[in-house]
DOKOLZA-736661 format. One record per residue (C-alpha): x, y, z; residue number from 1. Coordinates in pm, whole numbers, plus 50000, padded with zeros to 5 digits. Layout:
REM DOKOLZA-736661
pt X=X, Y=Y, Z=Z, k=NUM
...
REM end
This chain:
REM DOKOLZA-736661
pt X=46608, Y=40708, Z=09323, k=1
pt X=46684, Y=40395, Z=09482, k=2
pt X=46884, Y=40274, Z=09165, k=3
pt X=47067, Y=40612, Z=09156, k=4
pt X=47175, Y=40558, Z=09530, k=5
pt X=47230, Y=40213, Z=09484, k=6
pt X=47463, Y=40260, Z=09174, k=7
pt X=47623, Y=40609, Z=09298, k=8
pt X=47503, Y=40734, Z=08960, k=9
pt X=47643, Y=41094, Z=08865, k=10
pt X=47493, Y=41257, Z=08584, k=11
pt X=47744, Y=41336, Z=08314, k=12
pt X=47640, Y=41682, Z=08201, k=13
pt X=47902, Y=41718, Z=07938, k=14
pt X=47756, Y=41382, Z=07753, k=15
pt X=47409, Y=41513, Z=07790, k=16
pt X=47489, Y=41841, Z=07634, k=17
pt X=47689, Y=41688, Z=07364, k=18
pt X=47392, Y=41484, Z=07259, k=19
pt X=47208, Y=41800, Z=07217, k=20
pt X=47518, Y=41962, Z=07026, k=21
pt X=47597, Y=42185, Z=07310, k=22
pt X=47833, Y=42168, Z=07593, k=23
pt X=47705, Y=42489, Z=07768, k=24
pt X=48081, Y=42563, Z=07810, k=25
pt X=48259, Y=42885, Z=07716, k=26
pt X=48641, Y=42929, Z=07675, k=27
pt X=48786, Y=43234, Z=07824, k=28
pt X=49150, Y=43336, Z=07749, k=29
pt X=49315, Y=43633, Z=07904, k=30
pt X=49706, Y=43750, Z=07913, k=31
pt X=49747, Y=43714, Z=08298, k=32
pt X=49576, Y=43722, Z=08621, k=33
pt X=49805, Y=43938, Z=08829, k=34
pt X=49637, Y=44264, Z=08811, k=35
pt X=49282, Y=44394, Z=08937, k=36
pt X=49164, Y=44473, Z=08580, k=37
pt X=49159, Y=44104, Z=08452, k=38
pt X=49018, Y=43966, Z=08780, k=39
pt X=48730, Y=44203, Z=08764, k=40
pt X=48682, Y=44111, Z=08417, k=41
pt X=48663, Y=43745, Z=08490, k=42
pt X=48439, Y=43801, Z=08802, k=43
pt X=48184, Y=43980, Z=08562, k=44
pt X=48220, Y=43723, Z=08289, k=45
pt X=48145, Y=43428, Z=08546, k=46
pt X=47832, Y=43608, Z=08682, k=47
pt X=47686, Y=43675, Z=08350, k=48
pt X=47778, Y=43327, Z=08213, k=49
pt X=47599, Y=43165, Z=08521, k=50
pt X=47292, Y=43383, Z=08476, k=51
pt X=47277, Y=43247, Z=08115, k=52
pt X=47314, Y=42888, Z=08234, k=53
pt X=47685, Y=42841, Z=08118, k=54
pt X=48003, Y=42759, Z=08278, k=55
pt X=48354, Y=42833, Z=08138, k=56
pt X=48708, Y=42712, Z=08103, k=57
pt X=48955, Y=43001, Z=08203, k=58
pt X=49324, Y=42998, Z=08078, k=59
pt X=49592, Y=43265, Z=08102, k=60
pt X=49853, Y=43283, Z=07841, k=61
pt X=50111, Y=43456, Z=08058, k=62
pt X=50169, Y=43702, Z=07763, k=63
pt X=50328, Y=43412, Z=07562, k=64
pt X=50220, Y=43356, Z=07206, k=65
pt X=50289, Y=42979, Z=07224, k=66
pt X=50076, Y=42914, Z=07529, k=67
pt X=49786, Y=43124, Z=07375, k=68
pt X=49798, Y=42901, Z=07077, k=69
pt X=49817, Y=42579, Z=07281, k=70
pt X=49517, Y=42698, Z=07495, k=71
pt X=49297, Y=42789, Z=07208, k=72
pt X=49346, Y=42458, Z=07042, k=73
pt X=49263, Y=42282, Z=07381, k=74
pt X=48934, Y=42493, Z=07407, k=75
pt X=48830, Y=42407, Z=07076, k=76
pt X=48901, Y=42029, Z=07157, k=77
pt X=48691, Y=42068, Z=07448, k=78
pt X=48410, Y=42151, Z=07227, k=79
pt X=48317, Y=42488, Z=07387, k=80
pt X=48025, Y=42668, Z=07234, k=81
pt X=48208, Y=42991, Z=07222, k=82
pt X=48525, Y=43194, Z=07318, k=83
pt X=48586, Y=43507, Z=07489, k=84
pt X=48948, Y=43626, Z=07404, k=85
pt X=49212, Y=43918, Z=07515, k=86
pt X=49444, Y=43839, Z=07231, k=87
pt X=49822, Y=43813, Z=07341, k=88
pt X=50000, Y=43815, Z=07011, k=89
pt X=49779, Y=43916, Z=06721, k=90
pt X=50064, Y=43895, Z=06454, k=91
pt X=50197, Y=43539, Z=06549, k=92
pt X=49863, Y=43385, Z=06606, k=93
pt X=49665, Y=43566, Z=06340, k=94
pt X=49632, Y=43223, Z=06131, k=95
pt X=49525, Y=43078, Z=06444, k=96
pt X=49226, Y=43281, Z=06460, k=97
pt X=49154, Y=43214, Z=06110, k=98
pt X=49123, Y=42862, Z=06180, k=99
pt X=48898, Y=42907, Z=06467, k=100
pt X=48649, Y=43105, Z=06247, k=101
pt X=48657, Y=42815, Z=05986, k=102
pt X=48548, Y=42607, Z=06266, k=103
pt X=48235, Y=42829, Z=06304, k=104
pt X=48302, Y=42878, Z=06669, k=105
pt X=48167, Y=43215, Z=06781, k=106
pt X=48433, Y=43448, Z=06935, k=107
pt X=48419, Y=43778, Z=07109, k=108
pt X=48743, Y=43984, Z=07145, k=109
pt X=48771, Y=44171, Z=07479, k=110
pt X=49028, Y=44461, Z=07574, k=111
pt X=49226, Y=44400, Z=07248, k=112
pt X=49158, Y=44441, Z=06882, k=113
pt X=49136, Y=44122, Z=06704, k=114
pt X=49415, Y=44013, Z=06450, k=115
pt X=49440, Y=44200, Z=06132, k=116
pt X=49180, Y=44053, Z=05884, k=117
pt X=48990, Y=43876, Z=06158, k=118
pt X=48633, Y=43993, Z=06229, k=119
pt X=48425, Y=43963, Z=06535, k=120
pt X=48247, Y=44143, Z=06804, k=121
pt X=48492, Y=44355, Z=07007, k=122
pt X=48450, Y=44515, Z=07338, k=123
pt X=48735, Y=44754, Z=07437, k=124
pt X=48817, Y=45069, Z=07651, k=125
pt X=48824, Y=45405, Z=07495, k=126
pt X=49196, Y=45425, Z=07568, k=127
pt X=49264, Y=45725, Z=07330, k=128
pt X=49020, Y=45963, Z=07468, k=129
pt X=49090, Y=45857, Z=07824, k=130
pt X=49475, Y=45900, Z=07781, k=131
pt X=49434, Y=46219, Z=07601, k=132
pt X=49252, Y=46356, Z=07904, k=133
pt X=49517, Y=46224, Z=08141, k=134
pt X=49801, Y=46382, Z=07969, k=135
pt X=49625, Y=46710, Z=07905, k=136
pt X=49557, Y=46730, Z=08290, k=137
pt X=49932, Y=46691, Z=08353, k=138
pt X=50048, Y=46952, Z=08097, k=139
pt X=49792, Y=47203, Z=08272, k=140
pt X=50046, Y=47197, Z=08563, k=141
pt X=50386, Y=47080, Z=08417, k=142
pt X=50606, Y=47208, Z=08137, k=143
pt X=50754, Y=46853, Z=08075, k=144
pt X=50539, Y=46539, Z=08069, k=145
pt X=50744, Y=46212, Z=08023, k=146
pt X=50552, Y=45886, Z=07950, k=147
pt X=50672, Y=45553, Z=08099, k=148
pt X=50561, Y=45264, Z=07878, k=149
pt X=50675, Y=44904, Z=07788, k=150
pt X=50762, Y=44686, Z=07512, k=151
pt X=50602, Y=44481, Z=07355, k=152
pt X=50288, Y=44681, Z=07372, k=153
pt X=49944, Y=44522, Z=07318, k=154
pt X=49672, Y=44735, Z=07152, k=155
pt X=49539, Y=44928, Z=07456, k=156
pt X=49882, Y=45055, Z=07531, k=157
pt X=49956, Y=45130, Z=07162, k=158
pt X=49637, Y=45355, Z=07195, k=159
pt X=49736, Y=45514, Z=07505, k=160
pt X=50087, Y=45597, Z=07358, k=161
pt X=49910, Y=45760, Z=07051, k=162
pt X=49706, Y=45986, Z=07279, k=163
pt X=50027, Y=46082, Z=07459, k=164
pt X=50200, Y=46173, Z=07133, k=165
pt X=49879, Y=46379, Z=07028, k=166
pt X=49868, Y=46565, Z=07371, k=167
pt X=50236, Y=46677, Z=07306, k=168
pt X=50145, Y=46804, Z=06956, k=169
pt X=49860, Y=46993, Z=07090, k=170
pt X=50088, Y=47168, Z=07360, k=171
pt X=50387, Y=47208, Z=07129, k=172
pt X=50601, Y=46968, Z=07325, k=173
pt X=50852, Y=46710, Z=07234, k=174
pt X=50762, Y=46364, Z=07335, k=175
pt X=50979, Y=46208, Z=07617, k=176
pt X=50920, Y=45838, Z=07603, k=177
pt X=51073, Y=45604, Z=07866, k=178
pt X=51034, Y=45237, Z=07785, k=179
pt X=51193, Y=44910, Z=07829, k=180
pt X=51117, Y=44553, Z=07738, k=181
pt X=50916, Y=44375, Z=08018, k=182
pt X=50603, Y=44424, Z=08215, k=183
pt X=50499, Y=44522, Z=08562, k=184
pt X=50616, Y=44744, Z=08834, k=185
pt X=50987, Y=44681, Z=08740, k=186
pt X=50939, Y=44892, Z=08427, k=187
pt X=50779, Y=45169, Z=08631, k=188
pt X=51060, Y=45172, Z=08899, k=189
pt X=51356, Y=45153, Z=08652, k=190
pt X=51215, Y=45404, Z=08411, k=191
pt X=51138, Y=45653, Z=08687, k=192
pt X=51493, Y=45632, Z=08807, k=193
pt X=51616, Y=45748, Z=08463, k=194
pt X=51334, Y=46031, Z=08449, k=195
pt X=51474, Y=46158, Z=08810, k=196
pt X=51832, Y=46158, Z=08682, k=197
pt X=51726, Y=46347, Z=08341, k=198
pt X=51487, Y=46598, Z=08492, k=199
pt X=51708, Y=46853, Z=08654, k=200
pt X=51563, Y=47118, Z=08888, k=201
pt X=51218, Y=47152, Z=08689, k=202
pt X=50912, Y=46956, Z=08824, k=203
pt X=50766, Y=46719, Z=08571, k=204
pt X=50440, Y=46533, Z=08548, k=205
pt X=50487, Y=46160, Z=08472, k=206
pt X=50220, Y=45967, Z=08260, k=207
pt X=50214, Y=45583, Z=08311, k=208
pt X=50042, Y=45352, Z=08076, k=209
pt X=49945, Y=45079, Z=08329, k=210
pt X=49872, Y=45031, Z=08706, k=211
pt X=50164, Y=44808, Z=08751, k=212
pt X=50388, Y=45065, Z=08578, k=213
pt X=50229, Y=45328, Z=08813, k=214
pt X=50307, Y=45128, Z=09138, k=215
pt X=50666, Y=45092, Z=09039, k=216
pt X=50712, Y=45450, Z=08967, k=217
pt X=50544, Y=45577, Z=09275, k=218
pt X=50775, Y=45338, Z=09474, k=219
pt X=51085, Y=45488, Z=09298, k=220
pt X=50952, Y=45848, Z=09398, k=221
pt X=50906, Y=45759, Z=09770, k=222
pt X=51247, Y=45575, Z=09808, k=223
pt X=51421, Y=45880, Z=09654, k=224
pt X=51242, Y=46115, Z=09891, k=225
pt X=51063, Y=46319, Z=09605, k=226
pt X=50794, Y=46564, Z=09685, k=227
pt X=50464, Y=46425, Z=09504, k=228
pt X=50314, Y=46636, Z=09326, k=229
pt X=50552, Y=46947, Z=09396, k=230
pt X=50867, Y=46781, Z=09214, k=231
pt X=50710, Y=46516, Z=09024, k=232
pt X=50336, Y=46465, Z=08932, k=233
pt X=50193, Y=46128, Z=08863, k=234
pt X=49905, Y=45992, Z=08671, k=235
pt X=49838, Y=45613, Z=08601, k=236
pt X=49596, Y=45409, Z=08388, k=237
pt X=49344, Y=45155, Z=08563, k=238
pt X=49239, Y=45212, Z=08935, k=239
pt X=49354, Y=44989, Z=09196, k=240
pt X=49287, Y=44979, Z=09583, k=241
pt X=49652, Y=45075, Z=09654, k=242
pt X=49612, Y=45406, Z=09490, k=243
pt X=49406, Y=45537, Z=09777, k=244
pt X=49598, Y=45366, Z=10042, k=245
pt X=49889, Y=45565, Z=09982, k=246
pt X=50013, Y=45929, Z=10036, k=247
pt X=49927, Y=46117, Z=09820, k=248
pt X=49655, Y=45942, Z=09681, k=249
pt X=49719, Y=45872, Z=09309, k=250
pt X=49531, Y=46027, Z=09008, k=251
pt X=49429, Y=45740, Z=08783, k=252
pt X=49222, Y=45665, Z=08473, k=253
pt X=48942, Y=45434, Z=08581, k=254
pt X=48839, Y=45173, Z=08347, k=255
pt X=48545, Y=44954, Z=08354, k=256
pt X=48645, Y=44593, Z=08333, k=257
pt X=48311, Y=44465, Z=08491, k=258
pt X=48113, Y=44632, Z=08236, k=259
pt X=48339, Y=44501, Z=07961, k=260
pt X=48277, Y=44143, Z=08101, k=261
pt X=47918, Y=44169, Z=08102, k=262
pt X=47893, Y=44316, Z=07727, k=263
pt X=48135, Y=44053, Z=07617, k=264
pt X=47900, Y=43781, Z=07743, k=265
pt X=47583, Y=43938, Z=07620, k=266
pt X=47743, Y=43962, Z=07271, k=267
pt X=47841, Y=43614, Z=07280, k=268
pt X=47489, Y=43516, Z=07393, k=269
pt X=47350, Y=43697, Z=07116, k=270
pt X=47558, Y=43503, Z=06861, k=271
pt X=47487, Y=43187, Z=07014, k=272
pt X=47123, Y=43249, Z=07003, k=273
pt X=47162, Y=43399, Z=06651, k=274
pt X=46984, Y=43699, Z=06749, k=275
pt X=47279, Y=43900, Z=06630, k=276
pt X=47518, Y=43751, Z=06372, k=277
pt X=47707, Y=44094, Z=06321, k=278
pt X=48074, Y=44036, Z=06281, k=279
pt X=48194, Y=44400, Z=06300, k=280
pt X=48018, Y=44543, Z=06605, k=281
pt X=48253, Y=44730, Z=06846, k=282
pt X=48146, Y=44832, Z=07196, k=283
pt X=48378, Y=45107, Z=07296, k=284
pt X=48351, Y=45170, Z=07695, k=285
pt X=48453, Y=45516, Z=07819, k=286
pt X=48692, Y=45555, Z=08103, k=287
pt X=48709, Y=45825, Z=08361, k=288
pt X=48989, Y=46043, Z=08480, k=289
pt X=48973, Y=46024, Z=08861, k=290
pt X=49190, Y=46343, Z=08982, k=291
pt X=49368, Y=46301, Z=09326, k=292
pt X=49647, Y=46448, Z=09509, k=293
pt X=49940, Y=46307, Z=09315, k=294
pt X=49886, Y=46551, Z=09022, k=295
pt X=49729, Y=46848, Z=09187, k=296
pt X=49990, Y=47126, Z=09166, k=297
pt X=49953, Y=47504, Z=09167, k=298
pt X=49967, Y=47626, Z=08826, k=299
pt X=50171, Y=47946, Z=08882, k=300
pt X=50466, Y=47773, Z=08991, k=301
pt X=50487, Y=47584, Z=08663, k=302
pt X=50473, Y=47905, Z=08458, k=303
REM end
């Protein structure tokens, strides 16, 4: 200890772990850190990794394929023991994930399906059933239910869109899809403006595919003095604190990002310990429709 103090020695944990052919580091890559979903996901991943004696590198791709590819290569260069990835661009970067598998690096996919032809444990939300329930809820009170979505759409959004079209088919309605290139509240705001211009005098119930889209749509309704839910009903996807701080409180589909993070780490730990070498396992986590005042409207007025 005298020598340690005299030399101001600092243990090089990376070097020690490399001697044991392990870095005890995991690479985590997500599309962004702007919403509560991914921040909650990261919190759960961090806690579960620490409980297993691991640290992690975190990158976010800002939804850009080239950044995703660059960060993945960096993580492999850091000799991480495994990867947890929410894929940004499964088409453009498909060959990248083929290369990762050839490096024998365990990978778990979260929130999004892996690129076509790539196998690996996957942990996602049951987007289809949750979205179907949300749209059916709106059709119970409104004759017309437009959907606000965005492009390009990752796997979760595509699943929610598919559920919307299925609900329209079940109720014998023609889909009314409002979409634009981009991401975030601006999409919801601009497309809600179009819905208000198109709706005429009939009340409509609007399904928004993400929390940020819902926030923009809600802002448009408030600025235009629209009565919610009597003139326009609103249901969003993913819960956030703002949805209960406004009037009326917003009906949402509540996902489980914390549970997703926990399961992803446990799947990866099983791969690393060789307790489970399965490539095709898929954890599908249910989401819950939380009905609040933004979509509660008297049925008889919608007949």
